PALOVEX-614283 format. One line per field, with one value per residue (C-alpha): residue number from 1; residue in one letter; x, y, z. Coordinates in steps of 0.2 Angstrom, whole numbers, plus 2048, in hexadecimal, padded with zeros to 3 digits. Each point is the difference from the previous one (the first is absolute). Example, Ala and Ser with C-alpha at 12.3 -4.5 7.8 and 13.67 -1.06 7.14 Angstrom:
2
num c(1,2)
residuo c(A,S)
east c(83E,806)
north c(7EA,811)
up c(827,7FD)
//
This chain:
470
num c(1,2,3,4,5,6,7,8,9,10,11,12,13,14,15,16,17,18,19,20,21,22,23,24,25,26,27,28,29,30,31,32,33,34,35,36,37,38,39,40,41,42,43,44,45,46,47,48,49,50,51,52,53,54,55,56,57,58,59,60,61,62,63,64,65,66,67,68,69,70,71,72,73,74,75,76,77,78,79,80,81,82,83,84,85,86,87,88,89,90,91,92,93,94,95,96,97,98,99,100,101,102,103,104,105,106,107,108,109,110,111,112,113,114,115,116,117,118,119,120,121,122,123,124,125,126,127,128,129,130,131,132,133,134,135,136,137,138,139,140,141,142,143,144,145,146,147,148,149,150,151,152,153,154,155,156,157,158,159,160,161,162,163,164,165,166,167,168,169,170,171,172,173,174,175,176,177,178,179,180,181,182,183,184,185,186,187,188,189,190,191,192,193,194,195,196,197,198,199,200,201,202,203,204,205,206,207,208,209,210,211,212,213,214,215,216,217,218,219,220,221,222,223,224,225,226,227,228,229,230,231,232,233,234,235,236,237,238,239,240,241,242,243,244,245,246,247,248,249,250,251,252,253,254,255,256,257,258,259,260,261,262,263,264,265,266,267,268,269,270,271,272,273,274,275,276,277,278,279,280,281,282,283,284,285,286,287,288,289,290,291,292,293,294,295,296,297,298,299,300,301,302,303,304,305,306,307,308,309,310,311,312,313,314,315,316,317,318,319,320,321,322,323,324,325,326,327,328,329,330,331,332,333,334,335,336,337,338,339,340,341,342,343,344,345,346,347,348,349,350,351,352,353,354,355,356,357,358,359,360,361,362,363,364,365,366,367,368,369,370,371,372,373,374,375,376,377,378,379,380,381,382,383,384,385,386,387,388,389,390,391,392,393,394,395,396,397,398,399,400,401,402,403,404,405,406,407,408,409,410,411,412,413,414,415,416,417,418,419,420,421,422,423,424,425,426,427,428,429,430,431,432,433,434,435,436,437,438,439,440,441,442,443,444,445,446,447,448,449,450,451,452,453,454,455,456,457,458,459,460,461,462,463,464,465,466,467,468,469,470)
residuo c(M,I,R,L,T,L,S,E,I,A,D,R,L,S,G,I,L,H,P,A,G,T,D,A,T,G,E,T,F,V,D,G,P,V,E,T,D,S,R,E,I,V,P,G,G,I,F,V,A,K,R,G,D,D,T,D,G,H,L,F,V,G,A,A,V,E,R,G,A,V,L,A,I,V,E,H,P,V,D,A,A,I,A,Q,I,V,V,A,D,A,V,T,A,L,G,E,L,A,R,F,V,V,E,R,V,R,A,G,G,L,T,V,I,G,I,T,G,S,N,G,K,T,T,T,K,N,M,L,E,R,I,L,A,G,E,G,E,T,V,A,P,I,R,S,F,N,N,A,V,G,A,P,T,T,M,L,R,T,T,E,S,T,R,Y,L,I,V,E,M,G,A,S,G,V,G,D,I,A,R,L,V,A,M,A,R,P,D,I,G,V,V,L,K,V,G,L,A,H,A,G,G,F,G,G,I,D,A,T,L,A,A,K,T,E,M,V,T,D,L,S,P,D,G,V,A,V,L,N,A,D,D,S,R,V,A,S,M,A,E,R,T,P,A,R,V,L,R,F,G,E,D,S,S,A,D,V,R,A,S,G,I,S,G,S,R,T,G,T,T,F,T,A,H,V,P,G,E,E,P,V,S,I,T,L,R,V,L,G,E,H,H,V,W,N,A,L,A,A,L,A,V,A,H,T,V,G,V,P,L,A,R,S,A,A,A,L,E,T,L,T,R,A,E,R,W,R,M,E,V,L,G,G,R,D,D,V,T,I,I,N,D,A,Y,N,A,S,P,D,S,M,S,A,A,I,K,T,L,A,Q,I,A,E,P,G,K,R,T,I,A,V,L,G,A,M,S,E,L,G,E,Y,S,G,E,E,H,D,R,I,G,L,Q,L,V,R,L,N,I,S,Q,L,V,V,V,G,P,E,A,R,R,M,H,I,S,A,I,N,E,G,S,W,D,G,E,S,V,Y,F,G,D,M,D,A,A,Y,E,Y,L,A,A,E,I,T,P,G,D,T,V,L,V,K,S,S,N,S,A,K,L,R,F,L,G,D,R,L,G,D,L,Y,S,W)
east c(204,80D,806,7F4,7FB,7F1,7FF,801,7F3,7F5,801,800,7EE,7F9,7FF,803,80F,7FF,810,7FC,802,810,811,7FC,800,7FC,815,7FD,803,7F6,807,7F6,7F3,7ED,7F3,7ED,800,807,804,80E,809,812,80B,802,7F0,7F2,7ED,7F1,7F2,7F3,7EE,7F9,7EF,801,80D,808,812,802,7FC,80F,80C,807,805,80A,808,806,805,80C,7F7,807,7F2,7ED,7F8,7EB,7F0,802,80B,803,804,811,814,803,7FF,7F2,7FA,7ED,7FB,7ED,800,80D,7FF,801,80F,807,7FF,807,811,801,800,80E,80A,800,804,80F,806,7FC,80D,80D,7FC,7F0,7F5,7EE,7F7,7EB,7F9,7EC,7F6,7F0,80B,814,804,809,809,807,807,808,807,807,806,80A,807,804,807,812,7FE,800,7F6,7EE,7F0,7F2,7EF,7FF,7F4,7F0,801,7F9,7F2,7FE,80B,80B,805,80A,805,80A,806,805,80D,80A,812,80E,808,7EE,802,7F1,7EF,7F1,7F0,7F0,7F2,7EE,7EE,7F0,7FA,802,80D,809,80D,804,801,80E,807,801,809,80D,800,809,80D,7F9,7EC,7FC,7EE,7FC,7F0,7EE,7F5,7F1,80A,7F5,7F4,7F1,80B,803,7EF,805,80D,800,802,80E,80A,7FE,807,810,803,802,814,805,7F6,80A,812,80B,807,811,7F7,7FB,7EF,804,7EE,7F9,800,7F6,7F1,7F7,7FB,811,806,7F3,808,80F,7F3,7FF,812,80C,811,806,7F9,809,7F5,803,7F6,7FE,7F9,80B,7FD,80A,811,805,7F8,7FE,801,800,7F7,800,7FA,802,800,80F,7FF,7FE,80D,7FE,80B,802,805,801,807,812,804,804,7EF,806,7F4,7FA,7F9,7F5,7FD,7EF,7F3,7F4,801,7F6,812,807,7F7,805,813,7FE,7FA,810,80B,7FA,804,810,803,7FB,80C,80F,801,808,7F2,80D,801,7EE,7FC,80D,7F8,7ED,805,806,7EE,7FA,7EA,7F7,7FB,7F9,7F0,804,802,80B,803,7FF,800,80C,7FC,7F8,802,7F1,803,7F8,7FD,7FA,7FC,7F3,802,7F7,7F3,7F8,7F9,80F,80C,7F6,7FE,814,801,7F6,806,811,7F9,7FB,80F,80F,7F4,80C,7F8,7F4,801,7F1,7FE,7F5,7FA,7FC,7F6,7F8,7F7,806,7FC,7FC,7FA,7EF,7F1,80E,801,7F3,805,814,7FF,7F5,80D,80B,7F5,801,810,804,7F5,80A,810,7FE,805,7FD,7F9,7F6,800,7F7,7FF,7F6,7EE,807,807,7F3,7FB,80F,7FA,7F0,806,80C,7F3,7F6,80C,808,7F4,80C,7FF,808,80E,7FB,7FB,7FD,802,7FB,810,814,7FF,7F5,808,813,7F8,7F9,810,80A,7F9,7FD,811,80B,812,804,7EF,805,7F4,7FF,7F7,7F9,7F4,800,808,7F0,7FD,810,802,813,800,7F7,80F,80B,7F8,804,80F,807,7F5,80B,810,810)
north c(731,80E,7FF,807,800,7F9,810,80D,7F2,800,816,7FF,7F5,808,7F1,7F9,7F3,7F0,7F9,7F6,7EE,801,805,810,812,811,803,7EC,801,7FA,7FE,7F0,7FD,806,7F0,802,7EC,7F8,7F1,80D,804,7FD,803,812,803,80D,7FA,80A,7F9,809,7F8,7FA,7FB,7EB,801,80B,805,7FF,7ED,7FD,80A,7EF,7F9,80F,7FE,7ED,807,80C,811,80C,80F,7FF,80E,7FC,80B,7F7,7F6,7EF,7F2,7FB,802,80D,813,80A,810,803,80B,806,7F7,7F6,803,814,7FC,7F4,810,80D,7F5,7FE,813,801,7F7,808,80D,7FD,7F5,811,809,7F5,802,7F5,803,7FB,7FA,7FE,7F5,800,7F9,7F6,7F5,7FB,806,7EF,7FE,812,800,7ED,80B,80E,7F6,7F7,80F,807,7F2,802,812,7FD,7F7,801,7FA,7FB,7F8,7EE,7FA,80D,806,811,802,80A,7F2,7F8,812,806,7ED,803,812,7F8,7F5,80F,802,80D,7FA,800,80B,7FD,7FC,7FC,7FF,7FA,807,7FA,806,7F8,814,812,806,7ED,807,811,7F7,7F5,810,80A,7EF,7FF,813,7FA,809,7F9,7FA,7F6,7FD,7F3,801,804,7F2,7F7,7F3,801,80D,7F8,802,813,803,804,807,811,7FB,7F6,80C,80B,7F2,7FE,814,7FE,7F9,812,80D,7FF,7FE,80E,80D,7F8,7EF,7F8,7FA,7F1,7FE,7F7,80C,7F4,7FE,811,7FD,7FE,80F,80C,7FF,80A,80D,7FB,800,809,7F5,7FF,7F6,7F3,7F8,7EE,7F8,7FD,815,80C,80A,7F2,804,7ED,7F6,7F1,7FC,7F2,7F7,7EB,7F0,7EE,7F0,805,811,812,80A,813,810,80C,810,80A,815,802,7ED,7F7,7F4,7EF,7EF,7F8,7EB,7FE,7ED,805,7FA,80F,810,808,7FC,80D,80F,7F7,7FF,812,806,7F6,80B,80F,800,7F8,80F,80B,7F9,7FE,7F0,800,7F9,7F4,7F7,7FF,7F9,7F3,7FD,7FF,7F2,7F4,800,7EE,802,80F,7F6,7EE,7FF,811,7FD,7F0,7F5,7ED,7EF,7FF,7ED,7FD,814,803,811,801,815,7FE,813,7FC,80A,810,804,811,806,808,7F0,7F3,808,805,7EB,7FB,80E,7F8,7EF,804,809,7F3,7EF,7FA,7FF,7F1,7FA,802,80C,7FC,80C,7F9,80D,802,80E,812,806,810,809,803,806,801,7EB,7FB,80D,7FE,7EB,802,80C,7F3,7F4,809,806,7EB,7FC,811,7FC,7EF,7F6,7EE,7F9,809,7F5,80A,7F9,805,808,80F,800,7F9,80F,800,7F1,805,811,7F5,7F4,80D,80D,7F1,7F2,7F4,7ED,7FB,80C,806,7F5,804,7F4,804,7FA,800,7EB,7FF,80D,7F8,7EE,808,80B,7F2,7F4,811,808,7F9,805,811,809,80E,801,80F,7FE,80F,807,809,7F8,7FB,7F6,7F5,7FC,802,7F0,7F9,808,7F8,7F0,801,804,7F3,7F5,808,801,7F6)
up c(89A,806,812,80D,812,808,807,7EF,7F8,80E,801,7ED,800,810,807,811,803,80B,800,810,800,7F4,803,7F2,808,7F6,7FC,7F6,7EE,7F3,7ED,7F9,7F2,802,7FE,802,7FF,80D,7F5,7F9,80E,801,80F,806,7F6,805,7FE,7FD,809,7F5,7FF,7EF,7FA,805,80C,80F,7FF,813,801,7F7,80B,808,7F1,7FB,810,7FC,7EF,80B,7FF,809,800,7FE,7FD,805,806,810,80A,7FB,80E,7F9,802,7F6,7FF,7FB,7F9,804,7F3,7FA,7EF,7FA,7ED,803,80B,7F2,7F4,80E,804,7EB,7FF,810,7F5,7F0,809,807,7F0,7F5,808,7FB,7EC,7FF,7EF,802,7F0,802,7F3,7FD,7F0,7FC,7F8,800,811,803,7F1,800,810,7FD,7EF,809,80F,7F3,7FC,80F,809,7F5,808,812,80E,7FA,80A,7F6,804,801,7F3,803,810,7FC,80D,811,809,7EF,7FC,811,805,7EE,807,810,7F8,7FC,808,802,7F1,7F3,7F2,7F7,80A,7F3,805,7F8,805,7FE,803,803,803,7FF,80F,7FF,7F7,807,80F,7FB,7F7,810,807,7F3,7FB,7ED,7F8,7F0,7FA,7F4,7F9,7F1,7FD,805,7FC,805,810,80C,7FA,80A,810,7FC,7F9,7ED,7F5,808,811,7FA,7F8,80D,80D,7F3,7FF,812,7FD,7F8,80A,80E,7F7,805,7F3,7FE,7FD,7EF,7FB,7F3,7F6,7F2,7F1,7F5,80F,7FE,813,805,7F5,809,812,7F9,804,812,807,803,7FC,7F0,7F5,7F3,7F2,7FA,7F3,7ED,7FE,7F9,810,809,806,802,7F0,7FA,7EB,7F5,80E,7F8,80B,7FD,80A,807,806,7FA,7F6,800,7FE,811,7FE,810,801,7FC,7FD,7F1,7FC,805,7FA,80E,7FE,80F,806,808,7F2,7FC,7F6,80E,80C,7F5,80B,80E,7FC,7FA,812,807,7F4,804,80E,800,7F7,80C,80E,7F3,7F7,7EE,7F4,7FB,812,802,7F2,802,812,7F8,7F2,811,805,7FC,805,809,80E,805,7F7,7F5,7EE,807,7EF,806,7F4,7F3,7FD,7EF,7FD,80C,808,80F,805,810,806,80D,80F,7FC,7F1,7FC,7EF,7FC,806,7F7,7F2,7FE,803,7F2,7F3,804,7FF,7EE,7FB,807,7F8,7F1,7F0,7FE,812,80C,80F,810,80D,810,809,811,80A,800,812,808,7F3,806,7F5,7F2,800,7F7,7EE,804,800,7EF,7F9,803,7F7,7F3,7FD,801,7F0,7F8,802,7F9,810,7FB,80F,80F,812,80B,815,80E,801,802,7EE,7F6,7F8,7F6,7F9,7FC,7F7,7F6,7FA,7FB,7F7,7F7,7FF,804,7FF,80F,7FE,811,810,812,80F,811,808,7FF,800,7F0,7F8,802,7FB,7EF,7FE,801,7F2,7F5,800,7F0,7FC,7FC,80A,808,812,809,813,808,80E,80F,80E,808,7F3,804,7ED,803,806,7F3,7F5,80B,7FD,7ED,801,80A,7F3,7F1,80A,7F9)
//
């Protein structure tokens, strides 16, 4: 974080400074990292004592002091030897502090990039970070820090020397992205896709569209809206933004475009086209043709800030995986490939992963899909699990293993569609599925493990990866 006095922070947060019991005064400077988890505090850090569903951060101010915190932002004074700023709401204060820091750093030439979409945010963030890291100090979210706590925590990692700030913006309802946009004020807003991920929470696809559109409606006329030309809902956002629009995709209307896409077990190759430059062939080592669109979004941003296509392409080719548990390739022994993609799952990402499984399998070798539930779909849940079951049969996936009662409809719909004899099996828990797979997998098999985070099949994927590691 940038260097601020306690008085500056208290004034901006409309808080009351309590330096009693410490050597701190209002003119004391702090610049340590800001955390909401006392276990993450390092010496010189700032602890925000937010209330959670299961516990209360105020109970851990003492632990933060022991780890070296020098300031606590609290909702009521705590009996601890640390400077405290008392605010009305800790999460609101966290966001306001982030806004303050970004405002200060922006004056020194900071470019802020916001990324949202029903799928692909984290992968696109990682691709863009890999490109921009070679162009100057770049701050990007750790893992998927994209909500009202994670996003401002990322913003607060900026310093006076930061050139690029990438903010991943998720939402659980209409208004969430608008609040993050107001905090960060992106110069470039990226929208990847509008799909059914979390549609149950939003209340339907129209509400999801409204929420994602918040990324671009408040961009300045000097800003850039980077939109997916291949998603009609995202493309329609061009009419809702005052910013300049840059489109990406395969569609002929796209400014940043891909052609000649082909995938294999080792990655995906395509030719990238950007305005004013010679096309460049790129081989992504990240599995799945759907990641081409994430790469195009990253290339569009890089083009906007002046990074040559050849340099961006070279950076993308160094990325070996999208993220932990996202199309992560494990195994290798006996020519068995385990694809662990079980951190998140929506109908779109589930469908894309299954298509990838079908595309990359070697001729004559088996494909096995190990699938768990897709969560937060609300009224769409039943029909979307049914649709995935049908897709598995129509793509001739060799074996379906469904895990968990919430996912059982996929097993039933696959049986009903294909009249399979043992090609679809169901297990109520991961241990039973693991025992079956350990005996069932044969040399040359390609195995996809995919589910929402709540189903926890990522741990099953890790176990299978360990079983077939060298």
